[in-house]
Structure formats: structure tokens, C-alpha cells
C-alpha positions as CSV (number, residue, x, y, z in Angstrom):
1,M,-29.8,-12.5,-91.6
2,R,-33.3,-12.2,-92.9
3,S,-35.5,-14.8,-94.5
4,L,-38.3,-14.7,-97.1
5,L,-40.8,-12.7,-95.1
6,S,-43.9,-13.7,-97.0
7,V,-43.2,-17.4,-96.2
8,W,-40.7,-17.5,-93.4
9,M,-40.6,-15.8,-90.1
10,V,-38.4,-15.4,-89.6
11,G,-14.3,-33.2,-92.6
12,L,-12.9,-34.0,-95.7
13,I,-11.6,-31.0,-97.6
14,L,-10.1,-31.3,-101.1
15,P,-6.8,-29.3,-101.5
16,S,-7.8,-27.8,-104.9
17,A,-8.8,-24.4,-106.2
18,C,-12.3,-23.2,-107.2
19,V,-13.1,-24.0,-110.9
20,G,-16.3,-21.9,-111.2
21,E,-19.9,-21.7,-110.1
22,D,-20.9,-25.3,-110.8
23,G,-20.2,-26.5,-107.2
24,T,-18.0,-29.4,-108.3
25,T,-14.8,-28.3,-106.6
26,P,-14.7,-26.9,-103.1
27,F,-12.3,-24.1,-102.1
28,P,-9.3,-25.1,-100.0
29,V,-9.8,-24.4,-96.3
30,K,-7.6,-21.6,-94.9
31,E,-7.8,-19.2,-92.0
32,P,-10.1,-16.4,-93.1
33,A,-8.2,-13.2,-93.8
34,A,-11.2,-11.0,-94.5
35,R,-14.7,-10.5,-93.1
36,L,-17.9,-9.9,-95.1
37,V,-19.8,-6.9,-93.8
38,Q,-22.8,-4.8,-94.8
39,I,-21.8,-1.4,-96.3
40,Q,-25.2,0.0,-97.3
41,A,-28.6,0.2,-95.7
42,P,-30.9,-2.6,-97.1
43,I,-33.4,-1.7,-99.8
44,D,-36.6,-3.6,-100.4
45,G,-37.3,-5.8,-103.3
46,T,-36.0,-8.8,-105.3
47,P,-36.4,-9.8,-108.9
48,S,-39.2,-12.2,-107.8
49,G,-41.2,-9.2,-106.6
50,D,-41.2,-9.8,-102.9
51,S,-40.2,-7.2,-100.4
52,V,-37.1,-8.8,-98.8
53,P,-34.4,-6.3,-97.9
54,L,-31.3,-6.4,-100.1
55,A,-28.0,-5.3,-98.7
56,R,-24.7,-4.2,-100.4
57,V,-21.8,-6.1,-98.9
58,A,-18.0,-6.1,-99.1
59,F,-15.0,-7.9,-97.7
60,V,-13.0,-5.8,-95.1
61,M,-9.3,-6.7,-95.3
62,P,-7.0,-7.1,-92.3
63,H,-5.0,-4.1,-93.6
64,G,-8.1,-1.9,-93.7
65,G,-8.9,-2.1,-97.4
66,R,-12.2,-3.1,-98.9
67,Q,-13.3,-5.4,-101.7
68,D,-16.9,-4.9,-102.8
69,V,-19.0,-7.9,-103.8
70,D,-20.9,-7.6,-107.1
71,A,-24.1,-9.0,-105.7
72,M,-26.8,-7.8,-103.4
73,A,-27.5,-10.0,-100.5
74,I,-30.7,-11.0,-98.7
75,G,-28.5,-12.8,-96.1
76,F,-24.9,-13.6,-95.4
77,V,-22.5,-14.9,-92.7
78,P,-19.3,-12.8,-92.2
79,R,-17.0,-15.8,-92.3
80,W,-17.2,-19.4,-93.4
81,R,-14.1,-21.5,-94.1
82,Q,-11.6,-19.2,-95.8
83,G,-14.3,-16.8,-97.1
84,A,-18.0,-16.2,-96.4
85,A,-21.4,-17.4,-97.5
86,L,-24.0,-15.2,-99.2
87,V,-27.6,-15.6,-100.5
88,D,-28.1,-13.3,-103.5
89,S,-31.3,-11.6,-104.8
90,R,-32.3,-14.7,-106.7
91,R,-32.0,-16.9,-103.6
92,R,-28.8,-18.7,-104.7
93,L,-26.5,-19.6,-101.9
94,Y,-22.8,-19.0,-102.7
95,E,-19.5,-19.6,-101.0
96,I,-17.4,-16.5,-101.9
97,T,-13.9,-15.2,-101.2
98,A,-12.3,-11.8,-101.1
99,A,-10.2,-13.0,-104.1
100,G,-13.4,-13.1,-106.2
101,Q,-14.0,-16.9,-106.2
102,R,-17.6,-17.9,-106.1
103,R,-19.2,-21.3,-105.9
104,M,-23.0,-21.9,-105.9
105,L,-24.1,-24.4,-103.2
106,T,-27.8,-24.5,-103.7
107,T,-30.9,-22.5,-104.9
108,G,-34.1,-21.5,-103.0
109,A,-32.2,-20.3,-99.9
110,T,-34.2,-18.0,-97.6
111,G,-31.2,-16.1,-96.3
112,E,-31.4,-17.6,-92.8
113,M,-27.9,-19.0,-92.0
114,A,-25.5,-19.8,-89.1
115,T,-22.0,-21.2,-88.8
116,S,-20.6,-23.7,-86.3
117,S,-18.3,-22.6,-83.6
118,D,-15.3,-24.1,-85.3
119,G,-16.3,-22.6,-88.7
120,S,-16.5,-25.9,-90.5
121,L,-20.3,-26.2,-90.9
122,L,-22.9,-23.9,-92.5
123,A,-26.6,-24.3,-91.6
124,Y,-29.2,-22.7,-93.8
125,V,-32.9,-22.8,-94.7
126,V,-34.1,-23.7,-98.2
127,A,-37.7,-23.3,-99.5
128,V,-39.0,-26.5,-101.2
129,D,-42.4,-25.9,-102.7
130,V,-44.5,-24.4,-99.9
131,L,-42.4,-26.0,-97.0
132,G,-38.9,-25.7,-96.0
133,E,-35.8,-27.7,-95.1
134,L,-32.9,-27.0,-92.7
135,R,-29.7,-28.1,-94.3
136,I,-26.0,-28.2,-93.4
137,H,-22.9,-28.0,-95.6
138,D,-19.4,-29.0,-94.8
139,G,-17.7,-27.5,-97.8
140,I,-18.1,-30.8,-99.8
141,S,-21.8,-31.6,-99.7
142,E,-25.1,-30.6,-98.2
143,R,-27.4,-32.7,-96.0
144,V,-31.0,-32.1,-94.9
145,I,-31.3,-32.3,-91.1
146,A,-35.0,-31.1,-90.8
147,S,-37.8,-31.0,-93.3
148,G,-41.5,-30.4,-93.6
149,L,-41.2,-27.0,-91.9
150,A,-43.9,-24.3,-92.3
151,S,-41.4,-21.7,-91.0
152,A,-37.7,-21.7,-89.9
153,G,-35.3,-19.1,-88.9
154,V,-33.1,-17.7,-86.0
155,L,-30.5,-20.4,-86.4
156,R,-27.7,-21.1,-83.9
157,F,-25.3,-24.0,-83.5
158,T,-24.6,-25.5,-80.1
159,T,-21.1,-25.0,-78.8
160,D,-20.1,-28.6,-79.7
161,S,-21.5,-28.1,-83.3
162,A,-23.6,-31.3,-82.8
163,Q,-27.0,-29.6,-83.0
164,V,-28.7,-26.6,-84.6
165,L,-31.3,-24.6,-82.6
166,F,-33.9,-22.8,-84.6
167,V,-37.3,-21.1,-84.3
168,G,-39.9,-22.8,-86.5
169,A,-43.2,-24.7,-86.8
170,R,-44.7,-27.6,-88.6
171,P,-47.8,-27.0,-90.8
172,G,-50.7,-26.1,-88.4
173,G,-48.4,-25.6,-85.5
174,V,-47.2,-22.6,-83.6
175,I,-43.7,-21.2,-83.7
176,G,-41.4,-22.5,-81.0
177,V,-37.8,-23.6,-80.5
178,W,-36.6,-26.8,-82.2
179,V,-33.3,-28.6,-82.1
180,A,-32.0,-30.6,-85.1
181,S,-29.1,-33.0,-84.7
182,V,-26.1,-32.8,-87.1
183,V,-25.5,-36.5,-86.5
184,P,-27.4,-38.6,-89.1
185,G,-30.3,-40.6,-87.7
186,L,-30.9,-38.6,-84.5
187,G,-33.6,-36.4,-86.0
188,T,-35.3,-33.2,-84.9
189,R,-37.1,-32.4,-81.6
190,C,-39.5,-29.7,-80.6
191,L,-38.7,-28.0,-77.3
192,T,-41.4,-25.3,-76.8
193,N,-45.0,-24.7,-77.9
194,C,-45.0,-28.3,-79.2
195,S,-48.7,-29.0,-78.5
196,L,-50.1,-25.7,-79.6
197,V,-52.0,-25.4,-82.9
198,T,-53.2,-22.4,-84.9
199,G,-56.9,-21.5,-84.5
200,E,-57.1,-22.5,-80.8
201,P,-56.6,-20.4,-77.7
202,W,-53.2,-20.8,-76.1
203,Q,-53.8,-18.9,-72.8
204,D,-50.5,-18.7,-71.0
205,R,-49.0,-21.8,-72.6
206,F,-47.3,-19.9,-75.3
207,V,-43.6,-19.4,-74.7
208,P,-42.1,-16.5,-76.8
209,P,-39.2,-17.8,-78.8
210,P,-35.9,-15.9,-79.2
211,S,-35.9,-13.3,-81.9
212,R,-32.2,-13.3,-82.5
213,P,-29.5,-16.1,-82.3
214,A,-27.8,-14.2,-79.4
215,D,-31.1,-14.4,-77.4
216,F,-30.9,-18.2,-77.0
217,Q,-28.8,-17.7,-73.9
218,E,-31.4,-15.6,-72.1
219,W,-34.2,-17.9,-73.4
220,R,-32.3,-20.9,-71.8
221,T,-32.3,-19.3,-68.4
222,R,-36.1,-18.9,-68.5
223,M,-36.8,-22.5,-69.4
224,P,-37.5,-25.0,-66.5
225,S,-36.3,-28.1,-68.4
226,S,-32.9,-29.4,-67.6
227,E,-32.6,-30.4,-71.3
228,T,-32.8,-26.8,-72.5
229,H,-30.3,-25.7,-69.8
230,S,-27.8,-28.3,-71.0
231,I,-28.1,-27.5,-74.7
232,L,-26.4,-24.1,-74.4
233,H,-24.4,-24.6,-71.2
234,E,-21.2,-23.0,-72.3
235,P,-18.5,-20.6,-70.9
236,E,-18.8,-17.0,-71.8
237,R,-15.7,-17.0,-73.9
238,R,-17.1,-19.7,-76.2
239,R,-20.4,-18.1,-76.9
240,Q,-21.2,-17.3,-80.5
241,P,-22.0,-13.7,-81.4
């Protein structure tokens, strides 16, 4: 997934059907039968005039068929709940299904997203004025788990789905790795480059953050802290793609 490049660097389930795009009725949770994929090379440009790549996407069916989605995406996750999640060219975040159901979850999304290992939670970044928020959605409602961010991206859930790792910075700070708790009240912690500020020499204190969610595993092995080692200590078979 790609974010707004000019600004960013980067369970209760109701057994009812979708009633439209107003977000009042969640889709029922079922095992996903289709996977959302990119079917066309991204092109630059959105209606707002920025140069964020837009991609054509479609659901690929288990039997090999394809159902095109009538919206260009600046970001998406292949599967979430019984469908997928997509941020369109106007930065609206939708839950969509191969059957054509569409429910808008929020506006101002940057396109940075990740799903929990059990598929129940969606994490995403939303631009609020000049800063950003990291939010999660469980299919019923959304909740802010980190705010006041100058940048945020490269999201990844921990294996137990209790925390979200991301690369970001506070205003005046330098990008590093942060971890936000899904559990209310436990807050957000900076893990790397926490004391560095812009406009000052860093020498060898800067720790390059991961550039992709999959790179968090390799990043963890380079960190001396036992805390960073335990955050992503997981068997190979349980790792997220």
C-alpha cells in the first residue's frame, strides 16, 4: 500500500446485510471467497491534484473468474472479513465485497493499511488537518490508537493482534519504529530514533526503519533490545506476508 506522498512517508458482529454506503450496518463476517488484487500498473494523479499512484483492482474468484471493482485505489488490503478494504481516489476508505457491496468507513485515509493475523481488525492511517492518526476498525466501529503524527506508514500487526508496529514520527522528530497498543489505555511507544530531531546531526545514532511490513522480521534481528525481539517473536508459519 502507498500513502499520501506529499505528507506521509511513507468482536461483536451483527448478522445483517449491507444497506448502502452510510456505514450504519456492517457486513456479516464469512470466510473470504475472493481476493482483491491489482490488475493494472498504477498511474499518477488523484482528483485533488497530488501525484499518488492509482491502481485498478479486481476480485479474483476461487474458480478463476474475475470481478472488476469500479474504483481506482491508492491502497487496499487483499482480504478483510468476508471481502477486502480499499481507499479510493478521494481518500475514502471502504469495506467492499466481490458481490458489489460497499460500505464507507471513513474519509481522509492515506492508503496505508494492514490486517490482523486473524483477519478481524483493520489498521489504517487518516490525515487530520496537517497531522495524522492511526486507527483500527473491527467491522463495527473505529478507534484511534495513535495521534499527533507527522508521518505514519509501513503498518504491521503483531502475531497476537494486540499491537500495531509502524514507521512514523512526531512533529520535529525523525522517522523511527513505533508500537501502538490495540488495548485501550496502553498508549503508543517509540522504539527507535526516539531522541533524534530534525535539523541536528545524528551521526551513527540513526537506525534505518523497515521500508516494507515484511522487513520488520529482519529489523528485529538487528535490534539489541529484548523488547523489540519479543514483539515479533513468532514461528515462521504464523508470519504475515
